[in-house]
C-alpha positions as CSV (number, residue, x, y, z in Angstrom):
1,X,-6.5,1.7,6.2
2,X,-6.0,2.4,10.0
3,X,-4.3,-1.0,10.9
4,X,-1.5,0.3,9.1
5,X,-1.5,3.9,10.6
6,X,-1.6,1.9,14.0
7,X,1.6,-0.4,13.2
8,X,3.5,2.8,11.8
9,X,2.8,4.7,15.3
10,X,3.7,1.2,17.5
11,X,6.6,0.5,15.8
12,X,8.0,4.2,15.0
13,X,10.6,4.1,17.8
14,X,12.2,0.8,16.3
15,X,12.7,2.2,13.2
16,X,9.9,0.7,11.2
17,X,8.5,2.6,8.3
18,X,5.5,1.5,6.7
19,X,4.6,2.4,2.7
20,X,1.3,1.9,0.6
21,X,1.8,1.6,-3.0
22,X,-1.0,3.1,-5.3
23,X,-0.6,1.2,-8.2
24,X,-4.2,1.1,-10.1
25,X,-8.0,2.0,-9.4
26,X,-9.2,-1.7,-8.5
27,X,-12.9,0.0,-9.0
28,X,-13.1,2.2,-11.7
29,X,-16.7,2.9,-13.0
30,X,-18.0,0.3,-10.7
31,X,-21.2,0.9,-8.3
32,X,-20.2,3.2,-5.6
33,X,-17.1,4.4,-7.6
34,X,-18.8,5.7,-10.7
35,X,-16.7,9.0,-11.0
36,X,-13.2,7.4,-11.0
37,X,-12.0,6.0,-14.2
38,X,-9.0,4.1,-15.0
39,X,-6.0,6.1,-15.1
40,X,-5.2,8.0,-18.5
41,X,-1.8,9.6,-17.3
42,X,-0.1,10.1,-14.4
43,X,-1.6,13.3,-13.3
44,X,-4.6,11.4,-13.2
45,X,-3.0,9.0,-11.0
46,X,-1.6,11.1,-8.7
47,X,-4.4,13.0,-8.7
48,X,-6.7,9.8,-7.5
49,X,-3.6,8.6,-4.7
50,X,-4.0,12.3,-3.3
51,X,-8.2,12.1,-3.1
52,X,-7.4,8.2,-1.6
53,X,-5.4,9.8,1.2
54,X,-7.6,12.9,2.0
55,X,-10.5,10.5,2.3
56,X,-8.7,8.0,4.2
57,X,-6.9,10.4,6.2
58,X,-4.0,8.2,5.6
59,X,-0.9,9.6,7.4
60,X,2.0,6.9,6.1
61,X,3.7,7.3,2.8
62,X,2.1,6.6,-0.6
63,X,4.2,5.1,-3.2
64,X,2.9,5.8,-6.8
65,X,3.6,3.2,-9.6
66,X,4.4,4.0,-12.6
67,X,1.5,4.0,-15.7
68,X,2.8,0.5,-16.7
69,X,2.7,-0.5,-13.3
70,X,6.1,-2.2,-13.4
71,X,6.0,-2.4,-9.1
72,X,3.2,-3.9,-9.3
73,X,4.0,-6.8,-11.8
74,X,7.2,-7.4,-10.0
75,X,5.6,-7.9,-6.7
76,X,3.3,-10.4,-8.0
77,X,0.1,-8.1,-9.4
78,X,-2.0,-8.7,-6.4
79,X,-4.4,-6.6,-5.0
80,X,-3.8,-6.5,-1.4
81,X,0.1,-7.8,-0.8
82,X,1.7,-7.3,2.0
83,X,6.0,-7.2,2.2
84,X,8.0,-7.0,5.2
85,X,11.2,-6.3,4.2
86,X,14.6,-5.9,6.7
87,X,17.2,-3.4,6.8
88,X,19.3,-5.9,4.9
89,X,16.9,-5.3,1.6
90,X,15.7,-8.9,2.0
91,X,12.2,-9.9,2.0
92,X,11.4,-11.4,5.4
93,X,7.6,-12.1,5.2
94,X,5.3,-11.9,2.2
95,X,1.6,-12.5,2.1
96,X,-1.1,-12.3,-1.0
97,X,-3.5,-10.8,1.4
98,X,-3.0,-8.3,4.1
99,X,-4.6,-10.1,7.0
100,X,-3.6,-7.7,10.1
101,X,-3.4,-10.2,12.9
102,X,-0.3,-12.1,10.9
103,X,1.3,-9.3,9.5
104,X,1.8,-7.6,12.8
105,X,3.3,-11.5,14.3
106,X,5.7,-11.3,11.9
107,X,6.3,-7.6,12.4
108,X,6.6,-8.1,15.9
109,X,9.4,-11.1,15.6
110,X,11.1,-8.8,12.6
111,X,12.2,-5.9,15.0
């Protein structure tokens, strides 16, 4: 997720905060992820999120959804969604897939 790390750095002086939401393990047990399983409890989910952050060298804040994925469902239950939220708390941009070019374009317009 280097793109979001870059965005956070680029817009840091403009009071922009970038968060990732860890909701579920999308490739549990699949080829390339044989040791990763669906979360059985919150501690396991937290451990996987920390491991992801370590492997990807993520610096941005990672928010952890609840086990019942309430936040993920409220946001549309999509695998790679993006929301830009203004200081007023209203959604200013929403995409069902995080396309770096469009996200940055809309963010630049917003700030």
